[in-house]
Biopython code that builds the backbone (N, CA, C, O; Angstrom):
import numpy as np
from Bio.PDB.StructureBuilder import StructureBuilder

atoms = [
    (1, "MET", "N", (28.866, -9.093, 10.017)),
    (1, "MET", "CA", (28.510, -10.402, 10.497)),
    (1, "MET", "C", (27.401, -10.255, 11.543)),
    (1, "MET", "O", (27.458, -9.384, 12.411)),
    (2, "HIS", "N", (26.416, -11.104, 11.445)),
    (2, "HIS", "CA", (25.283, -11.051, 12.372)),
    (2, "HIS", "C", (25.568, -11.910, 13.590)),
    (2, "HIS", "O", (26.186, -12.970, 13.492)),
    (3, "SER", "N", (25.109, -11.436, 14.741)),
    (3, "SER", "CA", (25.253, -12.245, 15.942)),
    (3, "SER", "C", (24.225, -13.367, 15.910)),
    (3, "SER", "O", (23.242, -13.312, 15.171)),
    (4, "VAL", "N", (24.470, -14.375, 16.720)),
    (4, "VAL", "CA", (23.554, -15.503, 16.783)),
    (4, "VAL", "C", (22.180, -14.995, 17.199)),
    (4, "VAL", "O", (22.047, -14.244, 18.165)),
    (5, "GLY", "N", (21.174, -15.410, 16.466)),
    (5, "GLY", "CA", (19.810, -15.003, 16.775)),
    (5, "GLY", "C", (19.376, -13.711, 16.114)),
    (5, "GLY", "O", (18.194, -13.369, 16.153)),
    (6, "ALA", "N", (20.308, -12.981, 15.505)),
    (6, "ALA", "CA", (19.947, -11.738, 14.816)),
    (6, "ALA", "C", (19.332, -12.067, 13.469)),
    (6, "ALA", "O", (19.755, -13.008, 12.798)),
    (7, "ASN", "N", (18.343, -11.299, 13.078)),
    (7, "ASN", "CA", (17.678, -11.512, 11.791)),
    (7, "ASN", "C", (18.064, -10.425, 10.805)),
    (7, "ASN", "O", (18.147, -9.251, 11.168)),
    (8, "THR", "N", (18.298, -10.810, 9.565)),
    (8, "THR", "CA", (18.499, -9.820, 8.521)),
    (8, "THR", "C", (17.134, -9.327, 8.086)),
    (8, "THR", "O", (16.116, -9.921, 8.442)),
    (9, "ASP", "N", (17.100, -8.235, 7.311)),
    (9, "ASP", "CA", (15.831, -7.725, 6.799)),
    (9, "ASP", "C", (15.096, -8.796, 6.005)),
    (9, "ASP", "O", (13.882, -8.951, 6.140)),
    (10, "LYS", "N", (15.836, -9.543, 5.168)),
    (10, "LYS", "CA", (15.199, -10.571, 4.337)),
    (10, "LYS", "C", (14.622, -11.687, 5.203)),
    (10, "LYS", "O", (13.542, -12.199, 4.907)),
    (11, "GLU", "N", (15.330, -12.073, 6.272)),
    (11, "GLU", "CA", (14.812, -13.115, 7.148)),
    (11, "GLU", "C", (13.531, -12.646, 7.832)),
    (11, "GLU", "O", (12.575, -13.409, 7.966)),
    (12, "VAL", "N", (13.519, -11.396, 8.259)),
    (12, "VAL", "CA", (12.317, -10.843, 8.879)),
    (12, "VAL", "C", (11.182, -10.837, 7.869)),
    (12, "VAL", "O", (10.054, -11.199, 8.202)),
    (13, "PHE", "N", (11.474, -10.422, 6.617)),
    (13, "PHE", "CA", (10.444, -10.399, 5.584)),
    (13, "PHE", "C", (9.882, -11.797, 5.349)),
    (13, "PHE", "O", (8.667, -11.971, 5.252)),
    (14, "MET", "N", (10.751, -12.784, 5.258)),
    (14, "MET", "CA", (10.300, -14.141, 4.965)),
    (14, "MET", "C", (9.399, -14.664, 6.079)),
    (14, "MET", "O", (8.552, -15.523, 5.836)),
    (15, "ASN", "N", (9.573, -14.157, 7.296)),
    (15, "ASN", "CA", (8.751, -14.585, 8.425)),
    (15, "ASN", "C", (7.569, -13.654, 8.675)),
    (15, "ASN", "O", (6.775, -13.879, 9.589)),
    (16, "GLU", "N", (7.458, -12.603, 7.854)),
    (16, "GLU", "CA", (6.392, -11.632, 8.048)),
    (16, "GLU", "C", (5.040, -12.280, 7.781)),
    (16, "GLU", "O", (4.855, -12.977, 6.784)),
    (17, "GLU", "N", (4.134, -12.047, 8.659)),
    (17, "GLU", "CA", (2.797, -12.598, 8.504)),
    (17, "GLU", "C", (1.793, -11.469, 8.437)),
    (17, "GLU", "O", (2.028, -10.370, 8.940)),
    (18, "ILE", "N", (0.697, -11.754, 7.820)),
    (18, "ILE", "CA", (-0.390, -10.787, 7.791)),
    (18, "ILE", "C", (-1.398, -11.271, 8.817)),
    (18, "ILE", "O", (-2.190, -12.178, 8.562)),
    (19, "ASN", "N", (-1.349, -10.642, 9.982)),
    (19, "ASN", "CA", (-2.210, -11.069, 11.077)),
    (19, "ASN", "C", (-3.566, -10.397, 11.047)),
    (19, "ASN", "O", (-4.552, -10.965, 11.516)),
    (20, "ASP", "N", (-3.627, -9.217, 10.510)),
    (20, "ASP", "CA", (-4.877, -8.466, 10.502)),
    (20, "ASP", "C", (-5.138, -7.990, 9.079)),
    (20, "ASP", "O", (-4.663, -6.929, 8.672)),
    (21, "GLN", "N", (-5.897, -8.784, 8.326)),
    (21, "GLN", "CA", (-6.145, -8.445, 6.931)),
    (21, "GLN", "C", (-6.866, -7.113, 6.777)),
    (21, "GLN", "O", (-6.831, -6.517, 5.701)),
    (22, "GLN", "N", (-7.511, -6.642, 7.821)),
    (22, "GLN", "CA", (-8.178, -5.352, 7.730)),
    (22, "GLN", "C", (-7.172, -4.241, 7.441)),
    (22, "GLN", "O", (-7.499, -3.249, 6.788)),
    (23, "ASP", "N", (-5.942, -4.416, 7.935)),
    (23, "ASP", "CA", (-4.918, -3.394, 7.759)),
    (23, "ASP", "C", (-4.124, -3.565, 6.464)),
    (23, "ASP", "O", (-3.329, -2.694, 6.111)),
    (24, "LEU", "N", (-4.323, -4.653, 5.764)),
    (24, "LEU", "CA", (-3.595, -4.895, 4.531)),
    (24, "LEU", "C", (-4.076, -3.918, 3.463)),
    (24, "LEU", "O", (-5.279, -3.744, 3.269)),
    (25, "ASN", "N", (-3.138, -3.288, 2.777)),
    (25, "ASN", "CA", (-3.518, -2.418, 1.669)),
    (25, "ASN", "C", (-2.664, -2.734, 0.450)),
    (25, "ASN", "O", (-1.761, -3.569, 0.513)),
    (26, "ILE", "N", (-2.950, -2.073, -0.641)),
    (26, "ILE", "CA", (-2.293, -2.360, -1.911)),
    (26, "ILE", "C", (-0.786, -2.137, -1.820)),
    (26, "ILE", "O", (-0.018, -2.853, -2.464)),
    (27, "TYR", "N", (-0.361, -1.175, -1.046)),
    (27, "TYR", "CA", (1.069, -0.876, -0.947)),
    (27, "TYR", "C", (1.828, -2.018, -0.270)),
    (27, "TYR", "O", (2.885, -2.436, -0.743)),
    (28, "LYS", "N", (1.289, -2.511, 0.823)),
    (28, "LYS", "CA", (1.934, -3.632, 1.518)),
    (28, "LYS", "C", (1.871, -4.889, 0.661)),
    (28, "LYS", "O", (2.844, -5.637, 0.576)),
    (29, "LEU", "N", (0.742, -5.116, 0.036)),
    (29, "LEU", "CA", (0.581, -6.305, -0.795)),
    (29, "LEU", "C", (1.576, -6.303, -1.955)),
    (29, "LEU", "O", (2.190, -7.332, -2.238)),
    (30, "LEU", "N", (1.742, -5.177, -2.624)),
    (30, "LEU", "CA", (2.708, -5.101, -3.731)),
    (30, "LEU", "C", (4.133, -5.290, -3.234)),
    (30, "LEU", "O", (4.936, -5.963, -3.881)),
    (31, "ARG", "N", (4.448, -4.701, -2.092)),
    (31, "ARG", "CA", (5.799, -4.874, -1.543)),
    (31, "ARG", "C", (6.078, -6.340, -1.252)),
    (31, "ARG", "O", (7.118, -6.875, -1.634)),
    (32, "MET", "N", (5.137, -6.980, -0.570)),
    (32, "MET", "CA", (5.330, -8.380, -0.207)),
    (32, "MET", "C", (5.358, -9.281, -1.436)),
    (32, "MET", "O", (6.152, -10.220, -1.504)),
    (33, "ALA", "N", (4.491, -8.995, -2.405)),
    (33, "ALA", "CA", (4.451, -9.802, -3.629)),
    (33, "ALA", "C", (5.754, -9.708, -4.415)),
    (33, "ALA", "O", (6.108, -10.624, -5.158)),
    (34, "ASN", "N", (6.459, -8.597, -4.246)),
    (34, "ASN", "CA", (7.727, -8.401, -4.946)),
    (34, "ASN", "C", (8.934, -8.779, -4.090)),
    (34, "ASN", "O", (10.077, -8.566, -4.496)),
    (35, "GLY", "N", (8.684, -9.334, -2.920)),
    (35, "GLY", "CA", (9.761, -9.814, -2.062)),
    (35, "GLY", "C", (10.657, -8.727, -1.512)),
    (35, "GLY", "O", (11.849, -8.952, -1.301)),
    (36, "LEU", "N", (10.097, -7.549, -1.278)),
    (36, "LEU", "CA", (10.889, -6.427, -0.779)),
    (36, "LEU", "C", (10.608, -6.176, 0.699)),
    (36, "LEU", "O", (9.511, -6.440, 1.191)),
    (37, "THR", "N", (11.610, -5.668, 1.389)),
    (37, "THR", "CA", (11.428, -5.253, 2.769)),
    (37, "THR", "C", (10.997, -3.784, 2.784)),
    (37, "THR", "O", (11.108, -3.084, 1.777)),
    (38, "ILE", "N", (10.512, -3.336, 3.920)),
    (38, "ILE", "CA", (10.158, -1.923, 4.059)),
    (38, "ILE", "C", (11.395, -1.062, 3.832)),
    (38, "ILE", "O", (11.308, -0.005, 3.208)),
    (39, "ASN", "N", (12.540, -1.505, 4.332)),
    (39, "ASN", "CA", (13.782, -0.742, 4.148)),
    (39, "ASN", "C", (14.131, -0.592, 2.669)),
    (39, "ASN", "O", (14.545, 0.484, 2.237)),
    (40, "GLU", "N", (13.968, -1.658, 1.895)),
    (40, "GLU", "CA", (14.274, -1.587, 0.466)),
    (40, "GLU", "C", (13.338, -0.619, -0.255)),
    (40, "GLU", "O", (13.770, 0.154, -1.109)),
    (41, "VAL", "N", (12.062, -0.670, 0.094)),
    (41, "VAL", "CA", (11.088, 0.233, -0.529)),
    (41, "VAL", "C", (11.399, 1.681, -0.152)),
    (41, "VAL", "O", (11.373, 2.566, -1.007)),
    (42, "SER", "N", (11.690, 1.920, 1.116)),
    (42, "SER", "CA", (11.977, 3.295, 1.534)),
    (42, "SER", "C", (13.225, 3.826, 0.843)),
    (42, "SER", "O", (13.266, 4.996, 0.461)),
    (43, "ASP", "N", (14.241, 2.987, 0.675)),
    (43, "ASP", "CA", (15.453, 3.408, -0.032)),
    (43, "ASP", "C", (15.150, 3.754, -1.491)),
    (43, "ASP", "O", (15.628, 4.766, -2.005)),
    (44, "LYS", "N", (14.359, 2.915, -2.151)),
    (44, "LYS", "CA", (14.039, 3.148, -3.562)),
    (44, "LYS", "C", (13.177, 4.392, -3.759)),
    (44, "LYS", "O", (13.289, 5.083, -4.771)),
    (45, "LEU", "N", (12.316, 4.670, -2.781)),
    (45, "LEU", "CA", (11.419, 5.824, -2.894)),
    (45, "LEU", "C", (12.045, 7.107, -2.351)),
    (45, "LEU", "O", (11.555, 8.205, -2.616)),
    (46, "GLY", "N", (13.118, 6.963, -1.598)),
    (46, "GLY", "CA", (13.764, 8.138, -1.017)),
    (46, "GLY", "C", (13.003, 8.736, 0.151)),
    (46, "GLY", "O", (13.027, 9.948, 0.369)),
    (47, "VAL", "N", (12.324, 7.872, 0.903)),
    (47, "VAL", "CA", (11.591, 8.308, 2.096)),
    (47, "VAL", "C", (12.021, 7.440, 3.274)),
    (47, "VAL", "O", (12.751, 6.464, 3.100)),
    (48, "THR", "N", (11.572, 7.795, 4.457)),
    (48, "THR", "CA", (11.962, 7.025, 5.638)),
    (48, "THR", "C", (11.181, 5.719, 5.734)),
    (48, "THR", "O", (10.102, 5.561, 5.163)),
    (49, "ARG", "N", (11.773, 4.794, 6.479)),
    (49, "ARG", "CA", (11.124, 3.513, 6.739)),
    (49, "ARG", "C", (9.807, 3.746, 7.478)),
    (49, "ARG", "O", (8.808, 3.080, 7.207)),
    (50, "ALA", "N", (9.815, 4.693, 8.410)),
    (50, "ALA", "CA", (8.609, 4.999, 9.187)),
    (50, "ALA", "C", (7.486, 5.507, 8.289)),
    (50, "ALA", "O", (6.317, 5.195, 8.514)),
    (51, "TYR", "N", (7.840, 6.290, 7.270)),
    (51, "TYR", "CA", (6.825, 6.817, 6.355)),
    (51, "TYR", "C", (6.182, 5.688, 5.548)),
    (51, "TYR", "O", (4.962, 5.649, 5.387)),
    (52, "VAL", "N", (7.013, 4.768, 5.041)),
    (52, "VAL", "CA", (6.474, 3.619, 4.289)),
    (52, "VAL", "C", (5.597, 2.771, 5.202)),
    (52, "VAL", "O", (4.519, 2.334, 4.801)),
    (53, "SER", "N", (6.050, 2.542, 6.411)),
    (53, "SER", "CA", (5.278, 1.756, 7.367)),
    (53, "SER", "C", (3.924, 2.412, 7.647)),
    (53, "SER", "O", (2.907, 1.723, 7.724)),
    (54, "SER", "N", (3.905, 3.730, 7.798)),
    (54, "SER", "CA", (2.646, 4.423, 8.075)),
    (54, "SER", "C", (1.691, 4.351, 6.881)),
    (54, "SER", "O", (0.474, 4.317, 7.061)),
    (55, "ILE", "N", (2.237, 4.328, 5.670)),
    (55, "ILE", "CA", (1.390, 4.158, 4.473)),
    (55, "ILE", "C", (0.806, 2.751, 4.466)),
    (55, "ILE", "O", (-0.387, 2.565, 4.225)),
    (56, "GLU", "N", (1.658, 1.761, 4.732)),
    (56, "GLU", "CA", (1.193, 0.369, 4.729)),
    (56, "GLU", "C", (0.188, 0.090, 5.837)),
    (56, "GLU", "O", (-0.657, -0.794, 5.700)),
    (57, "ASN", "N", (0.274, 0.829, 6.922)),
    (57, "ASN", "CA", (-0.659, 0.638, 8.033)),
    (57, "ASN", "C", (-1.896, 1.515, 7.925)),
    (57, "ASN", "O", (-2.751, 1.505, 8.810)),
    (58, "GLY", "N", (-1.988, 2.276, 6.832)),
    (58, "GLY", "CA", (-3.159, 3.104, 6.602)),
    (58, "GLY", "C", (-3.219, 4.369, 7.432)),
    (58, "GLY", "O", (-4.260, 5.022, 7.494)),
    (59, "LYS", "N", (-2.111, 4.724, 8.073)),
    (59, "LYS", "CA", (-2.093, 5.929, 8.899)),
    (59, "LYS", "C", (-1.813, 7.179, 8.086)),
    (59, "LYS", "O", (-2.150, 8.286, 8.507)),
    (60, "ARG", "N", (-1.195, 7.007, 6.920)),
    (60, "ARG", "CA", (-0.894, 8.136, 6.030)),
    (60, "ARG", "C", (-1.244, 7.747, 4.608)),
    (60, "ARG", "O", (-1.233, 6.571, 4.244)),
    (61, "THR", "N", (-1.551, 8.742, 3.824)),
    (61, "THR", "CA", (-1.816, 8.546, 2.407)),
    (61, "THR", "C", (-0.643, 9.154, 1.641)),
    (61, "THR", "O", (-0.253, 10.291, 1.907)),
    (62, "PRO", "N", (-0.081, 8.404, 0.694)),
    (62, "PRO", "CA", (1.055, 8.970, -0.044)),
    (62, "PRO", "C", (0.627, 10.146, -0.919)),
    (62, "PRO", "O", (-0.503, 10.202, -1.403)),
    (63, "SER", "N", (1.552, 11.078, -1.111)),
    (63, "SER", "CA", (1.306, 12.214, -2.000)),
    (63, "SER", "C", (1.152, 11.707, -3.429)),
    (63, "SER", "O", (1.472, 10.555, -3.721)),
    (64, "GLU", "N", (0.670, 12.550, -4.300)),
    (64, "GLU", "CA", (0.537, 12.169, -5.713)),
    (64, "GLU", "C", (1.903, 11.804, -6.294)),
    (64, "GLU", "O", (2.024, 10.855, -7.068)),
    (65, "GLU", "N", (2.927, 12.564, -5.914)),
    (65, "GLU", "CA", (4.286, 12.283, -6.391)),
    (65, "GLU", "C", (4.755, 10.909, -5.918)),
    (65, "GLU", "O", (5.351, 10.155, -6.687)),
    (66, "LEU", "N", (4.487, 10.586, -4.654)),
    (66, "LEU", "CA", (4.913, 9.292, -4.127)),
    (66, "LEU", "C", (4.102, 8.158, -4.739)),
    (66, "LEU", "O", (4.641, 7.077, -4.980)),
    (67, "LYS", "N", (2.809, 8.387, -4.997)),
    (67, "LYS", "CA", (2.007, 7.371, -5.687)),
    (67, "LYS", "C", (2.615, 7.062, -7.046)),
    (67, "LYS", "O", (2.676, 5.902, -7.453)),
    (68, "SER", "N", (3.063, 8.089, -7.743)),
    (68, "SER", "CA", (3.697, 7.893, -9.053)),
    (68, "SER", "C", (4.973, 7.064, -8.926)),
    (68, "SER", "O", (5.246, 6.201, -9.761)),
    (69, "LYS", "N", (5.753, 7.332, -7.877)),
    (69, "LYS", "CA", (6.975, 6.563, -7.652)),
    (69, "LYS", "C", (6.657, 5.102, -7.330)),
    (69, "LYS", "O", (7.324, 4.194, -7.827)),
    (70, "TYR", "N", (5.638, 4.879, -6.499)),
    (70, "TYR", "CA", (5.196, 3.512, -6.193)),
    (70, "TYR", "C", (4.766, 2.809, -7.482)),
    (70, "TYR", "O", (5.177, 1.680, -7.752)),
    (71, "ALA", "N", (3.944, 3.482, -8.262)),
    (71, "ALA", "CA", (3.438, 2.891, -9.498)),
    (71, "ALA", "C", (4.580, 2.509, -10.426)),
    (71, "ALA", "O", (4.571, 1.428, -11.015)),
    (72, "GLU", "N", (5.553, 3.382, -10.557)),
    (72, "GLU", "CA", (6.704, 3.093, -11.416)),
    (72, "GLU", "C", (7.520, 1.931, -10.857)),
    (72, "GLU", "O", (7.933, 1.046, -11.607)),
    (73, "MET", "N", (7.751, 1.929, -9.565)),
    (73, "MET", "CA", (8.554, 0.878, -8.944)),
    (73, "MET", "C", (7.914, -0.495, -9.123)),
    (73, "MET", "O", (8.616, -1.474, -9.377)),
    (74, "PHE", "N", (6.597, -0.578, -8.994)),
    (74, "PHE", "CA", (5.909, -1.856, -9.080)),
    (74, "PHE", "C", (5.287, -2.110, -10.458)),
    (74, "PHE", "O", (4.601, -3.111, -10.663)),
    (75, "ASN", "N", (5.534, -1.194, -11.393)),
    (75, "ASN", "CA", (5.046, -1.332, -12.759)),
    (75, "ASN", "C", (3.523, -1.509, -12.811)),
    (75, "ASN", "O", (3.004, -2.388, -13.500)),
    (76, "VAL", "N", (2.834, -0.657, -12.070)),
    (76, "VAL", "CA", (1.372, -0.624, -12.089)),
    (76, "VAL", "C", (0.946, 0.822, -12.315)),
    (76, "VAL", "O", (1.778, 1.729, -12.294)),
    (77, "SER", "N", (-0.328, 1.033, -12.529)),
    (77, "SER", "CA", (-0.809, 2.401, -12.731)),
    (77, "SER", "C", (-1.158, 3.047, -11.394)),
    (77, "SER", "O", (-1.454, 2.362, -10.415)),
    (78, "VAL", "N", (-1.119, 4.362, -11.371)),
    (78, "VAL", "CA", (-1.567, 5.101, -10.191)),
    (78, "VAL", "C", (-3.043, 4.799, -9.964)),
    (78, "VAL", "O", (-3.496, 4.713, -8.823)),
    (79, "ASN", "N", (-3.790, 4.640, -11.049)),
    (79, "ASN", "CA", (-5.207, 4.316, -10.939)),
    (79, "ASN", "C", (-5.416, 3.016, -10.153)),
    (79, "ASN", "O", (-6.331, 2.931, -9.334)),
    (80, "LEU", "N", (-4.578, 2.008, -10.395)),
    (80, "LEU", "CA", (-4.689, 0.762, -9.650)),
    (80, "LEU", "C", (-4.474, 1.020, -8.158)),
    (80, "LEU", "O", (-5.204, 0.492, -7.319)),
    (81, "LEU", "N", (-3.482, 1.825, -7.840)),
    (81, "LEU", "CA", (-3.198, 2.130, -6.430)),
    (81, "LEU", "C", (-4.386, 2.826, -5.772)),
    (81, "LEU", "O", (-4.667, 2.599, -4.596)),
    (82, "GLU", "N", (-5.071, 3.661, -6.519)),
    (82, "GLU", "CA", (-6.174, 4.444, -5.957)),
    (82, "GLU", "C", (-7.503, 3.702, -5.935)),
    (82, "GLU", "O", (-8.365, 4.014, -5.114)),
    (83, "THR", "N", (-7.684, 2.730, -6.815)),
    (83, "THR", "CA", (-9.008, 2.115, -6.951)),
    (83, "THR", "C", (-9.067, 0.637, -6.609)),
    (83, "THR", "O", (-10.152, 0.055, -6.609)),
    (84, "PHE", "N", (-7.938, 0.014, -6.319)),
    (84, "PHE", "CA", (-7.943, -1.425, -6.050)),
    (84, "PHE", "C", (-8.824, -1.747, -4.858)),
    (84, "PHE", "O", (-8.756, -1.086, -3.821)),
    (85, "GLU", "N", (-9.657, -2.774, -5.018)),
    (85, "GLU", "CA", (-10.512, -3.235, -3.924)),
    (85, "GLU", "C", (-10.182, -4.688, -3.638)),
    (85, "GLU", "O", (-10.060, -5.499, -4.556)),
    (86, "PHE", "N", (-10.039, -5.009, -2.372)),
    (86, "PHE", "CA", (-9.735, -6.373, -1.968)),
    (86, "PHE", "C", (-10.988, -7.235, -2.058)),
    (86, "PHE", "O", (-12.104, -6.717, -2.045)),
    (87, "PRO", "N", (-10.804, -8.549, -2.148)),
    (87, "PRO", "CA", (-11.977, -9.439, -2.125)),
    (87, "PRO", "C", (-12.811, -9.172, -0.873)),
    (87, "PRO", "O", (-12.278, -8.807, 0.175)),
    (88, "ALA", "N", (-14.111, -9.358, -0.996)),
    (88, "ALA", "CA", (-15.029, -9.021, 0.091)),
    (88, "ALA", "C", (-14.772, -9.825, 1.364)),
    (88, "ALA", "O", (-14.875, -9.279, 2.463)),
    (89, "ASP", "N", (-14.443, -11.100, 1.239)),
    (89, "ASP", "CA", (-14.267, -11.959, 2.408)),
    (89, "ASP", "C", (-12.825, -11.900, 2.900)),
    (89, "ASP", "O", (-11.979, -12.676, 2.456)),
    (90, "LYS", "N", (-12.553, -10.982, 3.812)),
    (90, "LYS", "CA", (-11.191, -10.809, 4.314)),
    (90, "LYS", "C", (-10.821, -11.854, 5.364)),
    (90, "LYS", "O", (-9.684, -11.879, 5.836)),
    (91, "THR", "N", (-11.763, -12.710, 5.731)),
    (91, "THR", "CA", (-11.453, -13.743, 6.713)),
    (91, "THR", "C", (-11.058, -15.051, 6.051)),
    (91, "THR", "O", (-10.619, -15.980, 6.729)),
    (92, "ALA", "N", (-11.207, -15.135, 4.742)),
    (92, "ALA", "CA", (-10.868, -16.370, 4.029)),
    (92, "ALA", "C", (-9.378, -16.659, 4.152)),
    (92, "ALA", "O", (-8.563, -15.738, 4.102)),
    (93, "PRO", "N", (-9.014, -17.928, 4.312)),
    (93, "PRO", "CA", (-7.596, -18.265, 4.444)),
    (93, "PRO", "C", (-6.779, -17.920, 3.203)),
    (93, "PRO", "O", (-5.565, -17.736, 3.288)),
    (94, "ASN", "N", (-7.431, -17.835, 2.071)),
    (94, "ASN", "CA", (-6.705, -17.517, 0.837)),
    (94, "ASN", "C", (-6.912, -16.066, 0.420)),
    (94, "ASN", "O", (-6.839, -15.741, -0.765)),
    (95, "PHE", "N", (-7.169, -15.201, 1.384)),
    (95, "PHE", "CA", (-7.404, -13.785, 1.121)),
    (95, "PHE", "C", (-6.263, -13.145, 0.328)),
    (95, "PHE", "O", (-6.505, -12.472, -0.673)),
    (96, "VAL", "N", (-5.024, -13.353, 0.773)),
    (96, "VAL", "CA", (-3.880, -12.742, 0.102)),
    (96, "VAL", "C", (-3.742, -13.305, -1.310)),
    (96, "VAL", "O", (-3.471, -12.556, -2.249)),
    (97, "ALA", "N", (-3.924, -14.606, -1.469)),
    (97, "ALA", "CA", (-3.834, -15.215, -2.803)),
    (97, "ALA", "C", (-4.887, -14.628, -3.735)),
    (97, "ALA", "O", (-4.589, -14.328, -4.891)),
    (98, "LYS", "N", (-6.101, -14.462, -3.251)),
    (98, "LYS", "CA", (-7.160, -13.866, -4.081)),
    (98, "LYS", "C", (-6.814, -12.424, -4.437)),
    (98, "LYS", "O", (-7.066, -11.982, -5.558)),
    (99, "SER", "N", (-6.241, -11.698, -3.496)),
    (99, "SER", "CA", (-5.861, -10.310, -3.748)),
    (99, "SER", "C", (-4.775, -10.244, -4.816)),
    (99, "SER", "O", (-4.841, -9.411, -5.720)),
    (100, "LEU", "N", (-3.777, -11.120, -4.715)),
    (100, "LEU", "CA", (-2.716, -11.154, -5.718)),
    (100, "LEU", "C", (-3.255, -11.526, -7.089)),
    (100, "LEU", "O", (-2.862, -10.938, -8.096)),
    (101, "LEU", "N", (-4.148, -12.495, -7.130)),
    (101, "LEU", "CA", (-4.744, -12.879, -8.412)),
    (101, "LEU", "C", (-5.522, -11.730, -9.033)),
    (101, "LEU", "O", (-5.494, -11.542, -10.249)),
    (102, "ARG", "N", (-6.217, -10.962, -8.201)),
    (102, "ARG", "CA", (-6.956, -9.817, -8.721)),
    (102, "ARG", "C", (-5.996, -8.788, -9.315)),
    (102, "ARG", "O", (-6.267, -8.244, -10.386)),
    (103, "ILE", "N", (-4.887, -8.514, -8.644)),
    (103, "ILE", "CA", (-3.882, -7.587, -9.176)),
    (103, "ILE", "C", (-3.330, -8.110, -10.488)),
    (103, "ILE", "O", (-3.243, -7.369, -11.467)),
    (104, "LEU", "N", (-2.957, -9.384, -10.516)),
    (104, "LEU", "CA", (-2.390, -9.959, -11.729)),
    (104, "LEU", "C", (-3.370, -9.913, -12.895)),
    (104, "LEU", "O", (-2.966, -9.654, -14.028)),
    (105, "SER", "N", (-4.634, -10.157, -12.635)),
    (105, "SER", "CA", (-5.614, -10.124, -13.727)),
    (105, "SER", "C", (-5.780, -8.700, -14.263)),
    (105, "SER", "O", (-5.976, -8.511, -15.463)),
    (106, "ILE", "N", (-5.703, -7.704, -13.388)),
    (106, "ILE", "CA", (-5.799, -6.307, -13.831)),
    (106, "ILE", "C", (-4.589, -5.964, -14.687)),
    (106, "ILE", "O", (-4.727, -5.356, -15.748)),
    (107, "ILE", "N", (-3.410, -6.350, -14.231)),
    (107, "ILE", "CA", (-2.187, -6.072, -14.986)),
    (107, "ILE", "C", (-2.203, -6.808, -16.321)),
    (107, "ILE", "O", (-1.866, -6.225, -17.352)),
    (108, "ALA", "N", (-2.592, -8.085, -16.312)),
    (108, "ALA", "CA", (-2.616, -8.886, -17.540)),
    (108, "ALA", "C", (-3.609, -8.327, -18.558)),
    (108, "ALA", "O", (-3.373, -8.413, -19.763)),
    (109, "SER", "N", (-4.703, -7.764, -18.090)),
    (109, "SER", "CA", (-5.717, -7.249, -19.013)),
    (109, "SER", "C", (-5.205, -6.020, -19.785)),
    (109, "SER", "O", (-5.787, -5.635, -20.799)),
    (110, "LYS", "N", (-4.118, -5.412, -19.299)),
    (110, "LYS", "CA", (-3.570, -4.235, -19.970)),
    (110, "LYS", "C", (-2.551, -4.600, -21.047)),
    (110, "LYS", "O", (-2.126, -3.740, -21.818)),
    (111, "TRP", "N", (-2.159, -5.869, -21.100)),
    (111, "TRP", "CA", (-1.165, -6.281, -22.100)),
    (111, "TRP", "C", (-1.818, -6.564, -23.395)),
    (111, "TRP", "O", (-1.145, -6.925, -24.360)),
]
sb = StructureBuilder()
sb.init_structure("model")
sb.init_model(0)
sb.init_chain("A")
sb.init_seg("    ")
for serial, (resi, resn, name, xyz) in enumerate(atoms, 1):
    if name == "N":
        sb.init_residue(resn, " ", resi, " ")
    sb.init_atom(name, np.array(xyz, "f"), 0.0, 1.0, " ", f" {name:<3s}", serial, name[0])
structure = sb.get_structure()
């Protein structure tokens, strides 16, 4: 049972905002698009929450093995993880929406 004012992981995720689009990368975008928390991703990948956070913040690059696990988890190619480019205008209010649409169009083109 949670105490008054305590947030669950899902509540924190639902309130998560992208304040600095410069730091947004494909790993964070895929996690958020799939409605997962950092804890859920770290559990599925078998790594620490801190490691996933450092990947999402651009402080670490995942190993080839971990890229493969990410790709499998999100049903995308490793190539997408390595080559995805965000829309040029990162200040646009619909930056995340444009990024998601770009991912979806890449995935749809493979079907």
